[in-house]
Structure formats: structure tokens, C-alpha cells
C-alpha positions as CSV (number, residue, x, y, z in Angstrom):
1,X,21.2,-14.3,-82.2
2,X,19.8,-16.1,-79.2
3,X,16.8,-18.4,-79.8
4,X,13.5,-17.1,-78.4
5,X,12.1,-18.9,-75.4
6,X,9.0,-20.9,-76.2
7,X,5.6,-20.3,-74.7
8,X,3.2,-23.3,-75.0
9,X,-0.5,-22.7,-74.5
10,X,-2.8,-25.5,-73.4
11,X,-6.6,-25.0,-73.8
12,X,-9.5,-26.8,-75.3
13,X,-12.6,-25.6,-77.3
14,X,-15.4,-27.1,-79.3
15,X,-19.2,-27.0,-79.7
16,X,-19.8,-28.6,-76.4
17,X,-17.6,-26.6,-74.1
18,X,-17.4,-23.4,-76.1
19,X,-14.3,-21.5,-77.3
20,X,-13.8,-19.0,-74.5
21,X,-10.6,-20.6,-73.2
22,X,-9.1,-20.7,-76.7
23,X,-10.0,-17.2,-77.5
24,X,-8.6,-15.6,-74.4
25,X,-5.4,-17.7,-74.6
26,X,-4.9,-16.5,-78.2
27,X,-5.4,-12.9,-77.0
28,X,-2.5,-13.4,-74.6
29,X,-0.5,-15.2,-77.3
30,X,-0.9,-12.1,-79.6
31,X,0.6,-9.9,-76.8
32,X,3.6,-12.2,-76.7
33,X,4.2,-13.2,-80.3
34,X,6.9,-10.7,-81.1
35,X,9.1,-11.8,-78.2
36,X,8.5,-15.6,-77.9
37,X,8.1,-18.7,-80.1
38,X,4.5,-19.8,-79.6
39,X,2.9,-23.2,-79.7
40,X,-0.7,-24.2,-78.8
41,X,-1.7,-27.7,-77.6
42,X,-5.4,-28.7,-77.9
43,X,-7.4,-31.9,-78.1
44,X,-8.6,-32.8,-81.6
45,X,-9.1,-29.3,-83.0
46,X,-11.6,-28.7,-85.8
47,X,-10.3,-27.1,-89.0
48,X,-11.8,-23.8,-87.9
49,X,-10.2,-23.8,-84.5
50,X,-6.9,-24.9,-85.9
51,X,-7.0,-22.0,-88.3
52,X,-7.7,-19.6,-85.4
53,X,-4.7,-20.9,-83.5
54,X,-2.3,-20.8,-86.5
55,X,-3.1,-17.1,-87.2
56,X,-1.4,-16.3,-83.9
57,X,0.9,-19.3,-82.9
58,X,3.6,-20.7,-85.0
59,X,2.9,-24.3,-84.2
60,X,-0.2,-26.4,-83.4
61,X,0.2,-29.4,-81.1
62,X,-2.9,-31.7,-81.6
63,X,-3.5,-34.0,-78.6
64,X,-5.6,-37.2,-78.4
65,X,-9.2,-36.8,-77.3
66,X,-9.5,-38.1,-73.8
67,X,-11.4,-37.5,-70.6
68,X,-8.5,-39.1,-68.6
69,X,-6.7,-36.1,-67.1
70,X,-3.6,-38.1,-66.3
71,X,-3.3,-39.4,-69.8
72,X,-3.8,-35.9,-71.1
73,X,-1.1,-34.6,-68.9
74,X,1.3,-37.3,-70.1
75,X,0.5,-36.5,-73.7
76,X,1.0,-32.8,-73.2
77,X,4.1,-33.0,-71.1
78,X,5.6,-35.2,-73.8
79,X,5.5,-32.2,-76.1
80,X,7.3,-29.9,-73.6
81,X,10.9,-29.0,-73.2
82,X,13.0,-27.7,-70.3
83,X,12.8,-24.0,-70.1
84,X,9.3,-23.7,-71.7
85,X,6.8,-21.3,-70.3
86,X,3.5,-23.2,-70.1
87,X,0.1,-21.4,-70.0
88,X,-2.9,-23.4,-68.9
89,X,-6.4,-22.2,-69.4
90,X,-9.2,-24.7,-68.5
91,X,-11.2,-25.9,-65.6
92,X,-9.9,-29.4,-65.7
93,X,-6.3,-28.6,-65.0
94,X,-6.0,-29.5,-61.3
95,X,-3.0,-29.2,-58.9
96,X,-1.5,-32.5,-60.1
97,X,-1.7,-31.4,-63.8
98,X,0.0,-28.1,-62.8
99,X,2.8,-29.9,-61.0
100,X,3.4,-32.2,-64.0
101,X,3.7,-29.2,-66.3
102,X,6.0,-27.3,-64.0
103,X,8.3,-30.3,-63.7
104,X,9.9,-29.2,-60.3
105,X,10.8,-25.8,-61.6
106,X,12.5,-26.9,-64.9
107,X,9.6,-25.1,-66.7
108,X,7.7,-22.0,-65.8
109,X,3.9,-22.1,-65.4
110,X,1.1,-19.5,-65.8
111,X,-2.5,-20.3,-65.1
112,X,-5.4,-18.3,-66.5
113,X,-8.1,-18.8,-63.9
114,X,-11.5,-17.5,-62.9
115,X,-12.8,-20.1,-60.4
116,X,-10.3,-20.0,-57.5
117,X,-11.1,-23.7,-57.0
118,X,-7.8,-25.5,-56.9
119,X,-4.4,-25.1,-55.2
120,X,-2.1,-23.2,-57.4
121,X,1.4,-24.4,-58.2
122,X,1.8,-21.9,-61.0
123,X,4.5,-19.2,-61.0
124,X,1.8,-16.7,-62.0
125,X,-2.0,-16.6,-62.0
126,X,-4.0,-14.3,-64.2
127,X,-7.6,-13.7,-63.3
128,X,-9.1,-10.8,-65.2
129,X,-12.4,-10.8,-63.4
130,X,-13.6,-8.0,-61.2
131,X,-13.8,-7.9,-57.5
132,X,-11.5,-10.9,-57.0
133,X,-10.5,-11.8,-53.4
134,X,-6.8,-12.6,-53.4
135,X,-7.1,-14.3,-50.0
136,X,-9.4,-16.9,-51.5
137,X,-6.5,-18.4,-53.5
138,X,-4.7,-21.4,-52.1
139,X,-1.2,-21.3,-53.6
140,X,2.5,-21.8,-53.2
141,X,4.7,-19.1,-51.6
142,X,6.4,-18.3,-55.0
143,X,3.0,-17.9,-56.8
144,X,2.2,-14.3,-57.9
145,X,-1.3,-13.1,-58.6
146,X,-2.3,-10.7,-61.4
147,X,-5.9,-9.9,-60.8
148,X,-8.6,-7.6,-62.2
149,X,-9.6,-5.9,-65.4
150,X,-6.2,-4.2,-65.7
151,X,-5.0,-7.7,-66.9
152,X,-8.0,-8.2,-69.2
153,X,-7.3,-10.6,-72.0
154,X,-8.4,-8.4,-74.8
155,X,-7.7,-9.2,-78.4
156,X,-5.5,-6.7,-80.3
157,X,-8.2,-4.5,-82.0
158,X,-9.9,-4.0,-78.6
159,X,-6.7,-3.0,-76.9
160,X,-6.0,-0.5,-79.7
161,X,-9.3,1.4,-79.3
162,X,-8.8,5.1,-78.6
163,X,-11.6,6.2,-76.4
164,X,-11.2,9.8,-77.6
165,X,-12.1,8.8,-81.1
166,X,-15.2,6.7,-80.2
167,X,-18.2,7.5,-82.4
168,X,-21.3,6.3,-80.6
169,X,-23.8,4.3,-82.6
170,X,-27.6,4.4,-82.3
171,X,-28.7,2.7,-79.1
172,X,-31.5,1.0,-81.0
173,X,-29.0,-1.0,-83.0
174,X,-28.1,-4.2,-81.1
175,X,-25.1,-6.5,-81.1
176,X,-25.8,-10.1,-80.0
177,X,-23.2,-12.7,-79.3
178,X,-23.5,-15.6,-76.9
179,X,-20.0,-16.9,-77.3
180,X,-18.3,-19.2,-79.8
181,X,-20.6,-22.2,-79.4
182,X,-23.9,-21.1,-77.8
183,X,-25.2,-24.7,-77.3
184,X,-28.4,-23.4,-75.7
185,X,-29.2,-21.1,-78.7
186,X,-29.5,-18.1,-76.4
187,X,-29.0,-16.0,-79.5
188,X,-32.6,-17.0,-80.5
189,X,-33.8,-16.0,-77.0
190,X,-32.2,-12.6,-77.5
191,X,-33.8,-12.1,-80.9
192,X,-37.2,-13.0,-79.5
193,X,-36.7,-10.5,-76.7
194,X,-35.7,-7.7,-79.0
195,X,-38.8,-8.4,-81.2
196,X,-40.8,-7.2,-78.1
197,X,-39.0,-3.8,-78.0
198,X,-40.5,-1.6,-80.6
199,X,-37.6,0.9,-80.7
200,X,-35.1,-1.8,-81.9
201,X,-34.2,-1.0,-85.5
202,X,-31.3,-3.3,-86.4
203,X,-29.6,-6.4,-84.9
204,X,-26.3,-8.0,-85.7
205,X,-26.0,-11.6,-84.4
206,X,-22.5,-13.0,-84.3
207,X,-22.1,-16.8,-84.2
208,X,-18.8,-18.6,-83.5
209,X,-17.2,-21.4,-85.5
210,X,-18.7,-24.0,-83.1
211,X,-22.3,-22.7,-83.2
212,X,-24.7,-25.3,-84.6
213,X,-27.6,-22.8,-85.0
214,X,-26.3,-20.4,-87.6
215,X,-28.5,-21.5,-90.5
216,X,-31.6,-21.6,-88.2
217,X,-30.9,-18.0,-87.1
218,X,-30.4,-16.8,-90.7
219,X,-33.7,-18.4,-91.8
220,X,-35.6,-16.7,-88.9
221,X,-34.2,-13.1,-89.3
222,X,-36.7,-12.0,-92.0
223,X,-39.6,-12.8,-89.7
224,X,-38.5,-10.2,-87.1
225,X,-39.8,-6.6,-87.0
226,X,-36.2,-5.2,-87.4
227,X,-33.5,-5.5,-90.0
228,X,-30.6,-7.7,-89.2
229,X,-27.8,-10.0,-90.2
230,X,-25.9,-13.0,-88.9
231,X,-22.2,-12.8,-89.1
232,X,-20.2,-16.0,-88.7
233,X,-16.8,-16.8,-87.3
234,X,-15.5,-13.2,-87.2
235,X,-11.9,-12.5,-86.6
236,X,-11.0,-9.9,-83.8
237,X,-11.0,-6.9,-86.1
238,X,-14.3,-7.8,-87.7
239,X,-15.8,-8.4,-84.3
240,X,-14.6,-5.1,-83.0
241,X,-16.1,-3.3,-86.0
242,X,-19.4,-5.1,-85.6
243,X,-19.6,-3.9,-82.0
244,X,-18.7,-0.4,-82.9
245,X,-21.5,-0.3,-85.5
246,X,-24.0,-0.8,-82.7
247,X,-24.9,1.2,-79.6
248,X,-26.2,-1.7,-77.4
249,X,-25.2,-5.3,-76.8
250,X,-26.7,-8.5,-75.3
251,X,-23.8,-10.7,-74.2
252,X,-22.9,-13.2,-71.5
253,X,-20.6,-12.2,-68.7
254,X,-17.5,-13.6,-70.4
255,X,-14.7,-12.4,-72.6
256,X,-17.4,-11.0,-75.0
257,X,-18.6,-8.6,-72.3
258,X,-15.0,-7.5,-71.6
259,X,-14.6,-6.7,-75.3
260,X,-17.9,-4.8,-75.3
261,X,-16.7,-2.8,-72.3
262,X,-13.5,-1.9,-74.2
263,X,-15.6,-0.7,-77.1
264,X,-18.0,1.3,-74.9
265,X,-21.6,0.2,-75.3
266,X,-24.9,0.0,-73.5
267,X,-24.5,-3.6,-72.3
268,X,-27.0,-6.1,-71.2
269,X,-25.2,-9.0,-69.6
270,X,-26.4,-12.3,-68.1
271,X,-24.9,-15.7,-67.4
272,X,-25.5,-19.3,-68.4
273,X,-22.5,-20.9,-66.5
274,X,-21.6,-20.9,-62.8
275,X,-18.2,-19.4,-63.5
276,X,-19.9,-16.4,-65.3
277,X,-22.0,-15.4,-62.3
278,X,-19.4,-13.6,-60.2
279,X,-18.4,-11.4,-63.2
280,X,-22.0,-10.7,-64.0
281,X,-22.4,-9.5,-60.5
282,X,-19.3,-7.4,-60.7
283,X,-20.5,-5.7,-64.0
284,X,-23.9,-4.9,-62.5
285,X,-22.5,-3.7,-59.2
286,X,-20.0,-1.3,-60.9
287,X,-22.6,0.0,-63.3
288,X,-20.8,-1.5,-66.3
289,X,-23.7,-3.5,-67.6
290,X,-27.4,-3.8,-67.1
291,X,-28.1,-7.2,-65.4
292,X,-30.1,-9.9,-67.2
293,X,-29.6,-12.6,-64.6
294,X,-29.5,-16.3,-65.3
295,X,-30.2,-16.7,-69.0
296,X,-31.0,-20.4,-68.9
297,X,-34.2,-19.5,-67.0
298,X,-35.0,-16.3,-68.7
299,X,-38.0,-15.6,-70.9
300,X,-38.1,-13.3,-74.0
301,X,-40.8,-11.2,-72.2
302,X,-38.7,-10.8,-69.1
303,X,-35.6,-9.8,-71.0
304,X,-37.6,-7.4,-73.1
305,X,-38.9,-5.7,-70.0
306,X,-35.4,-5.2,-68.7
307,X,-34.2,-3.7,-72.0
308,X,-37.2,-1.3,-72.2
309,X,-36.6,0.1,-68.7
310,X,-32.7,0.4,-68.9
311,X,-31.3,3.7,-67.9
312,X,-29.3,6.0,-70.2
313,X,-25.9,4.7,-71.2
314,X,-23.6,7.7,-70.9
315,X,-22.4,7.0,-67.3
316,X,-22.1,3.3,-68.1
317,X,-19.8,4.0,-71.0
318,X,-17.7,6.4,-69.0
319,X,-17.2,3.8,-66.3
320,X,-16.3,1.2,-68.9
321,X,-13.6,3.4,-70.4
322,X,-12.1,4.2,-67.0
323,X,-11.7,0.5,-66.1
324,X,-11.0,-1.2,-69.5
325,X,-9.5,1.5,-71.6
326,X,-6.0,1.2,-70.1
327,X,-2.7,-0.5,-70.2
328,X,-3.7,-4.2,-70.6
329,X,-1.0,-5.0,-73.2
330,X,1.8,-3.5,-71.1
331,X,0.5,-5.2,-67.9
332,X,0.2,-8.6,-69.5
333,X,3.6,-8.5,-71.2
334,X,5.2,-7.4,-67.9
335,X,4.2,-10.8,-66.4
336,X,6.4,-12.6,-69.0
337,X,9.1,-10.0,-69.4
338,X,11.6,-11.8,-67.0
339,X,11.4,-15.0,-69.1
340,X,12.5,-13.5,-72.4
């Protein structure tokens, strides 16, 4: 039997920068795990993040903590072998880093991107955002682009949802998740906003492994006029079930919003990072989410007003299922099929 080709992922995640890159890289890894050997390189992972990685990938490659991109590239490339497929997901990985990883064609390179800000030397680029202008990419003649929600990096339970079996929950039950870290404690802002909406009956707040405000949120919940619970560090299946138990969601325009679209919910989406703004605009323009704008400048009263005046969700959910309820697993695997 021939040995499987190795795919090596490179992404970082912690309380400061969040876990988005790690989560979506692991979603892709899960698509590939039956056909490739998988390794994951990350700077100084916490125990929780290491556990996340090892649930999907066979090997963890811890890298030294450094802000020196050249030193990081040297350390990472020292772990690579000829013939590896390398997957980069992170905003620091510039053109020089890409070239070092590709090693003049002795390795294959895939970049997960949503900024379109650097020249691409990758063999393939995945950008699962909506409304992407392919012409905005600077790239090599051999680079192939895989753009749009049909390549959404959904975790397995969200890919396996059967829209025909969806049982819609009460719209007055809200799911709140502001990513794996939520360094600005936007979850508290969402709770304060929902307290100003009398119809809200129950709220589930999900905090990630890097969230420093979990205990504060748990202590505050009894003071709100609705029932609620804080769920911490959920795996993909538990996250999917938590979403399915609610009819509405307050989320950032990130991978969390994509998963909420796959479930089919009345979504309220804002942004707190520049890279989230284009996707927030796409969700709003396509009627896939109600816009909340820039969350860092939002007030609880302002968010509450938007929630109270939101339209009915039936058309929104139908649009979500048309765009996100498709063939993502097949499409993502097809990118790598030639390298088996």
C-alpha cells in the first residue's frame, strides 16, 4: 500500500487574535482526513487548542513564539518534506513566506485567504467569502482561485445538515457567539441589547476556549429578564445543536455566520475587524442576515432597535439554504484530489 501524501496546515490562534483561522483550517482538515496524513503547525498552542487540533490531525507541530516572520518561516519549513501539501491560513503569511513554503515547486501550496492583499504564489487559493472580485487578486499564472460560499469551510455537522429535515425553533430564542476569543466582550453587549427586547425568552451564549469573560457572563445571566446559559468550548456537533435549538442568532460576519447560514436562522451579523466588513456587506446585500454594522461602536440600545424592527425570517432562511446548503465537501475535496 502506498503511503498517503501529507497535508501540513499552518495557522495560529489564541486569546489575542482569536481562533478563526484554526477553526476553519480544521474544518478543511476534516474533509481531507480520510485521504491524507495530516499535521498542524502552530505557535505555542494552549492545551485547549492542542486538543482541538489533535481531534482532527494526526500530528501537532508546535512552533516557537515569535513575531519575526522570517524566523517563523525558517522554523516551519524545517518541519516540511518534499511533496507535502502546505495549507496557510493567516494574515501574516506574505509572498516571501509563501515562496519559502512552496520551495520552487517541490511542495504544493494552498492559501486560505479573505483579504486579497498580497501577491499569491500558491497553487490554489480558497476564499469562501461572498461577492469576491477575482480580478483583484495578484497571482502567478499557475495559481487557481476557488471563490465563494460553494467552498465554505464548514465543519462536518454543518455540512451534514439536511435542509428538508430542519425544525425551526422559536425566533425569540437567541444564539450568541462572538468567536473563539471575543477580546472585546461583545457577548456582554449582545446580552444587554437583548435585555431591551421584551419578546426574547431564552439566550444561549457560546464562549470559545480563548474567551477570558466566561465566568463574568455566567455571573451576570441571572440578572437578565430571560432565561439563559453559557456554553463553553463546544465541539462542532454541540455548536450545531445549540444553533438548531434557537431561531435567531447574533454573530460576527465570520465563520460563525457561515455556520448559522448552514443551519438556517434569523441572523443578525455585525463586524469588529476590517476583514469581516466585506462579508458583512455581502450577507446584508443578499438578504442572508440583518446588518448590525460595526460592533465596536455599537450600543445596546441601537442593537435592540435593529432587532425589534427586523423583518420576518422565512425568506432569509430560504436564501441561506440555496447558497450554503450545497456541495461544499465535494467542492473542497476536489481541490486536493489531484494530490492524493
